[in-house]
N, C-alpha and C positions, 0 to 999 in steps of 0.2 A: 235475639229478637224476643221481646216480651209479648206474649199473647194471653190476654186475660179472659178466663171463662166467664161468659155473661151470667151463668147461673150462680156464680160465686159472689155476685155483687150484694153487699149489705146496704140497704137503703139508708142506714144511719152512719155509714162509713163513706167518707169522701176519698175518691181514688184519683191520683194523678197518673195520666197515661204516659207511656214511655215513647214519645215521638222521636223519629229520626229522619234523616234525609232520604228522599226517594233514590232508589238504585235501579240500574238496568235489570238486575235480577228480579225485580218486582213485576216486570212487564207481563210474563205469562199469566200470573195470578190475576192481575187487574184487568188485562185485556179480555180474559175469559169471563170475568165478572161483568164487565161493561158491555160485552158483545150482545148480551141479551136484554140490555136496558131499553126502555121505551123511548127515551128522548134523543134529540138530535144535537144537544148542546155539547160544546167543546169540553165541558167538565167531565164528560164521559170518555175522554181521550187520555190514556196514559201518556202517550207521546207528548201531547200538549202540556200536561202537568210536569213531566220531566224536563222539557225544554226550558220552560219559564222558571223552574226551580223555586216556586213560591210555597209549595205544599211540603209538609212533613207528615209522615205516616206512622200510625200505631195500629195494633190489631186487637180486637175483642172477639173471641170465638172465631178466629181466622177471618174476620170481616174487617176491612180497612176503614180507618177513620183518619181525617185529615185536619191538621192545624196549618194555618196559612199566614204568610206575612206579605203585606203590600207596603213597603217602606216601613214607616213607624206604626202602621195600622195593622192590628191583629184580628183574626177571625177564624172560625171553623167552617169547613165545607159541609153543606147539607148532606147527610148520609142517605142519598136517594134510594139506595137498595135496601137499607135497614133503618128506617127512621125510629124504630123502637130502641135504638142504641143512643138516642139523644141524651138520656140521663147521664151517660158516661161523659159526654162532652160538657154538660152542665157542671158535673162534679169537677172536671179538670179545670174549667175556667174559675170556679170558686177557689180551688186549691192554689191556683196561680195568681189570684187577686185581679183577674181580668174581667172587664165587661163582656158578657156572653153575646156573641154574634154568630150568625150563620149566613153564608153567602152562597150565591148560585141557585137560589130557589126560583122555580117557575111559578106562574100564577096558580096552577093547580096545587103545587106543593105548599104555597102560602096558605091556601084554603085548608089543606089537610093539617098543617101545623097549627093553625088557629083552632081547628076543631079539637085537636088533642090538648093544646095548651091555651084555652080561651083567655084572651085579654092579657096574656103574659108578655107578648112581644109587640114592638112597633115595626112597621114594614116600610122600606124605602126602595123604589124602583131605581136602578142604576142604568141609565141610558147608555153610557159609554161601554157597558159590558154586554149589551144586547147582541146576540149572534145573528148574522145575515145568512139565511138558509134558502137555497134555490133548488128547484127541480132541475135535474141534470139535463133533461131534454131541451129545456129552454136555452141553456148555455151552450149546448152542442149546436143547435140550429139557429139561435138568435132570431126566432120567429116573432112576428107581431109588430105593430106600430111602435110600441114602447122601446123596442130594441133596434129600430131602424138605424139610428145613429151608430150603434155598435157594428151593424152589418156594413155600413158605409165605411167606417174606419178600417175594417178588415179587408174590404174590397180595394181600398186605396193602398193598403200595405201590400197586398198581393200584386197589384199593378206596378207598384214602385220597386218591389223586390221579388221578381218572379222566380229567383233562384233560392228563396228562403228554405231553410231546413228546420224540421222539428226532430230533436234527438232525445230519446229517453235518457234520463239521468242514470249514470253509473258512478262508481267510486272514482274511476279514472277522470271523470269530468268535474269532480268537486273542486280541484284547484282553480279551474277557470271560474267556477261560481263564487268561490271565496274572493278572488281578485275583483270580480265584477261587483260583488256586494260591498267591498270596501270602497270602491270608487263611487258606488251609488250613495253610500252614507256620507262620504266626504262632500258630495255635491248637495246633499239634502240637510246638512247640519251647519251650513253657513248662516250667520246672523243669530246664533244663540239658540237654535232649535234642537240641540243635541239631546235635551232631556226627553223629548218625544220619542226617541229611538234607542236610548241607552239600554233599556231592558230587552228590546227586540234584538239588538246587536249581539247581546250575550246569548240569547236563545238560538239565533240562527247559527252562531258558532258551535253551539252544542249539537245542533242538527247535523252539521258537516262532520263533526267528530264522531258521531254515533249513527251515521246514515244507515248502515246495514243492520246494526243491532236493534234499531227502532223500526225497521221495515218501512223506511221512508221511500216514496216514489216521487218522480217529477219529470219535467222536461226542460230542455234548453232550446231557445229559439235563436237562430243565427241567420245572417245574410252574408253576402260576399264581403261585406265590410267587417264582419265579426259578430260576436255575441250581442244580442239586443235585449234579451229577457230570459228569465227562468221562473219556474214555479215548483213548489214542493209540498207534499202533504202525506197523510196516512189515514187509514180507516179508523172510524169510531166504532162502527158495527157494519155488518155486511151490506146494508142498504144506504149507509151514510159515510161520506169521505170528508175529511177535515183538511182544507187548504191552509197550511200553516204560514207559508211565505210566498210572495209573488213580487218580483222586482223587474223593472223594465226601464229602458232609456226614454224619458219623457219627450226628448227631442225627436225620437223616431215615431212619426205619426202612425198610429195603429198598433204599436208594439204591445201595449197593455191589453187591448181587446183580443189581439191575436193569441197571446200566450194563455189568456183566460179560456178562449174558445178551444184551442188546440189541446190543452190539458184536459178539458172536459171531454173532448172527443176521444182522446187516448183512454181515459178511464171508462168511458161508456162502452168502448169496444172491448176493453180488457175484462170488465166486470158487468155482465148483462144484468145482474141483480141490483146494481147500484141505482138508487133513485134520487138521492139528495147530495148536494154539495154544501157544506158548512164553510163559509169564508170568514168565520170568526167575527170578533167585534172590531170597532174602529178606534178603540183606545182614546176616544175623545179628540182625535186628530181631525180637524175640519176637512182637509183635503181627502183623507181616507174615507170619511163619512160620505162625502159627496160621490166619490167613486163607487162605493158599495151600494148606495141608494140608487145610482143611475142604472143599475141592473134590475131594479124593482124586485126585491126579495119576495119569495112566496111566503116566507115566515120571517118576521122580525121577532126573534125569540127573546122576550123581555126577561131580565133577571132581577131578583130582589135580594135585599139584605134584611134579615130579621135581627133585631137587637132587643135584648131583655130590658124591660122597663125597670126604672129605678124604684 
């Protein structure tokens, strides 16, 4: 692994960084680094980065920097813990002949970047990448008029399936979740919609394959008729939990609100210090956007891309 000392950088010398794929062995370093971060964004989650497999990593003075691929589109991740290392990313883009971009900036980080590099970048908000962040107490109790419909769905589910069970996920239950997930995707990719879920399908398979190594947690919801839903996620920091995946049978009335509520309840009981649930972005999928908006997020964490002007 190449680790470049920052103090050795010569401003007249362009340096190409030695990026490589993320590995499970990177988890302790990155999780420790991000656990003290201020933000709630899923960019602060090693697990999320590893599952989606978009980021490559390099180190400068033992600090991680990331190069990212989104199909044919390339960018760097904003180094929110050490923005003073941005010159290394600028050098790397120049050496590779790439347009320099940074993604994952919050509004505050856009302001800080503009103050440091005035009029050097243009900024674009990316609505499809905005994180939906909720106070966990609201999802535990579903209080208030705005969530009345969710409470009604849960009540109807409990009345229809009084014998339902909520089971914490273990490795022994993962084969059931795999089978359930495959059937879910088969049902939701009819009519040419597979491109909406192809990346997620790979990510969730990686989650099953690395469940223990990534310290993932989750629940399975079942009735007498069988499994109807599951949810899975991991910590971003002690007060913020990232819900990576949630799948349910749409034909079972109340299955989605129930698995959402029950996972929030389990986490709230297990981690008293937990305050926020990040349910990630909607990937621009209309149905997913409606579902996440229907819970009225406490924070819609807007993300920006900065691109160097020509």
